[in-house]
C-alpha positions as CSV (number, residue, x, y, z in Angstrom):
1,M,0.0,0.0,0.0
2,S,1.4,3.5,-1.0
3,A,2.1,6.1,1.7
4,P,-1.0,8.2,0.9
5,W,-3.3,5.3,1.3
6,L,-1.5,4.3,4.5
7,M,-2.0,7.8,5.9
8,L,-5.6,7.9,4.8
9,V,-6.5,4.6,6.5
10,S,-4.5,5.6,9.6
11,S,-6.3,8.9,9.9
12,F,-9.7,7.1,9.6
13,L,-8.7,4.5,12.3
14,F,-7.5,7.2,14.7
15,A,-10.9,9.1,14.3
16,S,-12.7,5.8,14.7
17,M,-10.7,5.3,18.0
18,G,-11.9,8.6,19.1
19,V,-15.5,7.5,18.6
20,C,-14.9,4.4,20.8
21,V,-13.2,6.6,23.4
22,K,-16.2,8.9,23.6
23,F,-18.7,6.0,23.9
24,A,-16.4,4.2,26.5
25,S,-16.1,7.5,28.5
26,A,-19.7,7.1,29.6
27,Q,-18.6,4.2,31.8
28,Y,-14.8,4.3,32.1
29,G,-12.4,7.1,33.2
30,A,-9.6,8.3,31.0
31,G,-7.0,6.5,33.1
32,E,-8.8,3.1,32.5
33,I,-9.0,3.7,28.8
34,V,-5.3,4.6,28.6
35,F,-4.5,1.4,30.5
36,Y,-6.3,-0.9,28.1
37,R,-5.1,1.1,25.0
38,G,-1.5,0.6,26.2
39,L,-2.0,-3.1,27.2
40,V,-3.2,-4.1,23.7
41,G,-0.4,-2.0,22.1
42,A,2.3,-3.6,24.3
43,V,1.1,-7.1,23.7
44,V,0.8,-6.7,19.9
45,I,4.2,-4.9,19.5
46,A,5.9,-7.5,21.7
47,G,4.5,-10.3,19.6
48,L,5.4,-8.7,16.3
49,T,8.9,-8.0,17.6
50,R,9.4,-11.6,18.5
51,V,8.1,-12.9,15.2
52,N,10.4,-10.5,13.3
53,G,13.4,-11.4,15.3
54,G,13.8,-7.9,16.9
55,T,14.7,-6.9,20.4
56,L,13.0,-4.7,23.0
57,R,16.3,-4.2,24.9
58,T,17.3,-0.5,24.9
59,R,20.5,1.4,25.7
60,V,18.5,4.6,26.6
61,P,15.9,3.7,29.2
62,A,15.9,7.1,30.7
63,M,15.0,8.7,27.4
64,H,12.1,6.3,27.0
65,F,11.0,7.1,30.5
66,W,10.7,10.8,30.0
67,R,9.1,10.3,26.5
68,S,6.5,8.0,28.1
69,I,5.7,10.5,30.8
70,V,5.0,13.3,28.4
71,G,3.3,11.2,25.8
72,V,1.0,9.4,28.3
73,A,0.1,12.7,29.9
74,S,-0.9,14.1,26.5
75,L,-2.9,10.9,25.7
76,M,-4.8,11.0,29.0
77,L,-5.6,14.7,28.6
78,W,-6.8,14.1,25.1
79,F,-9.1,11.2,26.1
80,Y,-10.5,13.3,28.9
81,A,-11.2,16.1,26.4
82,I,-12.9,13.7,24.1
83,A,-15.2,12.8,26.8
84,G,-16.5,16.3,27.4
85,L,-16.2,18.1,24.0
86,P,-17.6,17.7,20.6
87,L,-15.4,15.0,18.9
88,A,-14.1,17.2,16.1
89,T,-13.2,20.0,18.7
90,A,-11.1,17.6,20.8
91,V,-9.4,16.1,17.8
92,T,-8.7,19.5,16.3
93,L,-7.1,20.8,19.6
94,N,-4.8,17.8,19.8
95,Y,-3.8,18.4,16.2
96,M,-2.4,21.8,17.3
97,S,0.8,20.0,18.1
98,S,2.5,21.3,14.9
99,V,1.6,24.8,15.8
100,W,3.0,24.3,19.3
101,M,6.2,23.0,17.8
102,A,6.6,26.2,15.8
103,L,6.1,28.2,19.0
104,F,8.8,26.1,20.6
105,L,11.2,26.8,17.8
106,I,10.5,30.6,18.1
107,G,11.0,30.5,21.8
108,G,14.3,28.5,21.4
109,A,15.5,31.1,18.9
110,V,14.7,33.9,21.3
111,M,16.3,32.2,24.2
112,L,19.5,31.6,22.2
113,G,19.7,35.2,21.3
114,S,19.0,34.8,17.6
115,K,18.6,38.2,16.0
116,R,16.3,36.7,13.3
117,V,13.1,34.9,14.0
118,D,11.2,33.5,11.0
119,G,8.3,35.8,10.5
120,R,6.4,33.0,8.7
121,L,6.6,30.8,11.7
122,V,5.3,33.6,13.9
123,A,2.4,34.1,11.4
124,A,1.6,30.3,11.4
125,V,1.4,30.4,15.2
126,L,-0.9,33.4,15.3
127,V,-3.2,31.9,12.7
128,G,-3.2,28.6,14.6
129,F,-4.3,30.3,17.8
130,A,-6.9,32.3,16.0
131,G,-8.3,29.1,14.8
132,V,-8.4,27.8,18.4
133,A,-10.4,30.8,19.4
134,L,-12.9,30.3,16.6
135,V,-13.2,26.5,17.3
136,L,-13.7,26.9,21.1
137,R,-16.0,29.8,21.3
138,P,-19.1,28.6,19.4
139,T,-18.8,24.9,20.0
140,I,-18.5,24.5,23.8
141,D,-20.4,25.8,26.8
142,D,-18.9,27.5,29.8
143,H,-18.9,24.3,31.8
144,Q,-16.7,22.7,29.1
145,L,-13.9,25.2,29.1
146,W,-11.9,22.9,31.4
147,Y,-12.2,20.2,28.9
148,G,-11.1,22.7,26.2
149,L,-8.0,23.6,28.2
150,C,-7.1,20.0,28.6
151,G,-7.5,19.4,24.9
152,L,-5.2,22.4,24.2
153,V,-2.6,21.2,26.7
154,S,-2.7,17.7,25.2
155,G,-1.6,19.2,21.8
156,M,1.3,21.0,23.5
157,M,2.4,17.9,25.2
158,A,2.0,15.9,22.1
159,A,4.5,18.4,20.4
160,L,7.0,17.7,23.3
161,A,6.5,14.0,22.8
162,Y,7.2,14.3,19.1
163,L,10.5,16.1,19.8
164,Q,11.5,13.4,22.1
165,V,10.6,10.7,19.6
166,T,12.8,12.5,17.0
167,T,15.7,12.4,19.6
168,L,15.1,8.8,20.2
169,G,15.2,8.1,16.5
170,R,18.5,9.9,16.1
171,A,19.8,7.8,19.0
172,G,19.2,4.7,16.9
173,E,15.9,3.5,18.5
174,P,13.6,1.8,16.1
175,E,9.9,3.0,15.9
176,Y,8.6,-0.3,17.2
177,R,10.7,0.0,20.4
178,I,9.5,3.6,21.0
179,V,5.9,2.6,20.6
180,F,6.4,-0.4,22.9
181,Y,7.8,1.6,25.8
182,F,5.2,4.3,25.3
183,S,2.5,1.5,25.6
184,L,4.2,0.2,28.7
185,G,4.1,3.8,30.1
186,S,0.3,3.9,29.3
187,V,-0.2,0.6,31.2
188,A,1.7,2.0,34.3
189,A,-0.1,5.3,34.3
190,G,-3.5,3.7,33.8
191,A,-2.8,1.1,36.5
192,A,-1.8,3.9,38.9
193,T,-5.1,5.9,38.3
194,M,-7.1,2.7,38.9
195,A,-5.3,2.0,42.1
196,L,-6.2,5.5,43.3
197,H,-9.7,5.8,42.1
198,G,-10.8,2.2,41.6
199,A,-11.7,0.3,38.4
200,S,-15.1,0.2,36.8
201,A,-17.1,-3.0,36.6
202,H,-17.0,-4.5,33.1
203,T,-20.1,-4.7,30.9
204,P,-20.4,-5.3,27.2
205,V,-19.3,-1.7,26.8
206,G,-15.8,-3.0,27.9
207,L,-15.3,-4.4,24.4
208,L,-14.8,-0.9,23.3
209,L,-11.6,-0.9,25.3
210,L,-10.2,-3.7,23.2
211,A,-11.3,-1.9,20.1
212,I,-9.6,1.3,21.2
213,G,-6.3,-0.6,21.7
214,A,-6.6,-2.4,18.4
215,L,-7.5,0.7,16.3
216,A,-4.8,2.8,17.8
217,T,-2.1,0.1,17.4
218,V,-3.0,-0.6,13.8
219,A,-3.2,3.1,13.0
220,Q,0.2,3.7,14.6
221,M,1.8,0.9,12.5
222,L,0.2,2.2,9.3
223,M,1.3,5.8,10.1
224,T,4.9,4.8,11.0
225,R,5.2,2.9,7.7
226,A,3.8,5.9,5.7
227,Y,6.4,8.2,7.3
228,A,9.1,5.6,6.5
229,I,8.3,5.5,2.8
230,G,6.5,8.7,2.0
231,R,7.1,12.4,2.0
232,A,6.7,14.1,5.3
233,L,4.7,17.1,4.1
234,S,2.4,14.8,2.1
235,N,1.9,12.6,5.1
236,A,1.2,15.5,7.4
237,S,-1.4,16.9,4.9
238,L,-3.3,13.7,4.8
239,Q,-3.1,13.2,8.6
240,Y,-5.2,16.3,9.0
241,L,-8.1,14.2,7.4
242,G,-8.6,12.9,10.9
243,I,-10.3,16.2,11.7
244,V,-12.7,15.7,8.8
245,F,-13.5,12.1,9.8
246,A,-14.0,13.2,13.4
247,F,-16.3,16.0,12.2
248,V,-18.4,13.6,10.2
249,Y,-18.6,11.1,13.1
250,G,-19.6,13.9,15.5
251,V,-22.4,15.1,13.4
252,L,-23.8,11.7,12.6
253,L,-23.3,9.9,15.9
254,F,-23.3,12.6,18.6
255,D,-25.4,15.4,17.0
256,D,-22.4,17.8,17.5
257,P,-23.1,21.4,16.5
258,V,-22.0,22.7,13.1
259,T,-21.2,26.4,12.9
260,T,-19.4,28.5,10.3
261,M,-17.0,29.9,13.0
262,A,-16.0,26.3,14.1
263,V,-15.4,25.2,10.5
264,L,-13.3,28.3,9.7
265,G,-11.3,27.7,12.9
266,M,-10.6,24.1,11.8
267,V,-9.4,25.4,8.4
268,L,-7.2,27.9,10.0
269,I,-5.6,25.3,12.4
270,V,-5.0,22.9,9.5
271,A,-3.5,25.7,7.4
272,A,-1.3,26.8,10.3
273,G,-0.2,23.3,11.0
274,L,0.7,22.6,7.4
275,A,2.6,25.8,7.1
276,A,4.6,25.1,10.3
277,T,5.3,21.5,9.1
278,L,6.6,22.8,5.8
279,L,8.9,25.4,7.4
280,R,10.2,22.9,9.9
281,A,10.8,20.4,7.1
282,R,12.9,22.9,5.2
283,A,14.9,23.7,8.3
284,S,15.3,20.1,9.6
285,P,18.1,17.6,8.8
286,P,17.3,15.0,6.2
287,D,17.0,12.2,8.7
288,A,14.2,13.7,10.7
289,R,11.4,11.3,11.3
290,G,7.7,11.5,11.4
291,P,5.8,10.7,14.6
292,A,5.9,7.1,15.9
293,A,2.7,7.5,18.0
294,E,-0.3,9.7,18.3
295,S,1.2,11.3,21.4
């Protein structure tokens, strides 16, 4: 399968995972969902690694530890936001990660005393946050603002996790190992939340937890393969189709509101994210990798 098709299917599966998360959130907390999502991923990756003759032994456990902390926090905040926001709104806020990365680059340049900051990156950041304002204001009530903040922070932490994934890749860690330790981190964090708050009793709704893990793991594998064989900008462009799929799901399954301001805000965020991705791609070394996970 070609890279564009891999990204198309991956984006659809991630959006479908979001649907399962929203339905499961009626009975399970974000920590429980993260636990089962990580458990399925860890088992599948460990099995594939064994079949393919790979190894899960790592020379940089501390790097995986910090990457997992940031990535799992982002994932938990995102799942929490999905529970309380219109699906497309929660997905869009998480996709702000590219804009956050541009903001980090600008901040790094300022801190290092650079006399020249790329004005195009500044413009991309401003457009992205203008999109956030448009998406949040008409689509959520006042009591949902906390969920909106969590969704926004999840995108920021996803950007930090992406930077850590890139560093791990340059240290020689293969994608499957990065995803495996991220999944283990999800299991540990989810288990900790269940120990503190208790676990929910299982009903047939619990099957959604397995679906979440399966959809996320397959989507990760497809996305990783797409970034390995395709062009980064092309992949990033198709990845934003996840917002479109989530929007359609939200309207059809959850009666989420459709407003002109919200749609315009999504368009601005996508445009800002693509612009930031293009500018970063031009400034990055040729061995820079795409994301190995959704967070």
